[in-house]
C-alpha positions in Angstrom: 145.2 128.8 116.8 142.5 128.8 114.1 139.8 126.0 114.2 139.9 123.5 111.3 136.8 122.6 109.8 136.1 119.0 108.7 134.1 118.6 105.5 132.7 115.2 104.6 131.0 114.8 101.2 128.7 112.0 100.7 127.0 110.7 97.7 123.7 109.1 98.9 121.6 107.1 96.2 118.9 104.5 96.7 119.6 101.2 95.1 117.8 97.8 95.3 118.6 94.1 95.2 117.6 92.4 91.9 116.1 88.7 91.8 119.5 87.3 91.5 120.9 89.1 94.7 122.9 91.9 93.0 123.2 95.6 93.9 124.5 97.8 91.0 126.9 100.6 92.1 125.5 103.8 90.7 127.5 105.3 87.9 128.3 108.5 89.8 130.1 106.5 92.5 131.7 104.1 90.1 133.1 107.2 88.1 134.3 108.9 91.3 136.2 105.9 92.6 137.3 104.7 89.2 135.5 101.3 89.5 135.9 99.4 86.2 134.3 96.1 85.2 136.2 93.3 86.9 137.1 95.4 90.0 137.3 93.1 93.1 135.8 94.0 96.5 135.7 92.6 100.0 132.3 92.7 101.6 132.0 93.3 105.4 128.9 92.7 107.5 129.4 95.1 110.4 126.2 94.9 112.6 124.0 97.5 111.2 125.8 98.2 108.0 127.5 96.6 105.1 131.0 97.8 104.0 132.1 97.4 100.5 135.9 97.7 100.5 137.9 97.8 97.0 140.7 95.2 96.9 143.9 96.6 95.5 145.9 93.7 94.2 149.7 94.3 94.3 
């Protein structure tokens, strides 16, 4: 059997928190995931990282 290669592509961009506590999602990421104004997310505090998960309403 041949070996399968796992390829993970990441977009890494530096962002900062503004004076109102907001973080802007970079356009390249918004475009890739089709995030439009009004999209809703769940934010998860997971020890040493923050996870932003899009809510898909059915």
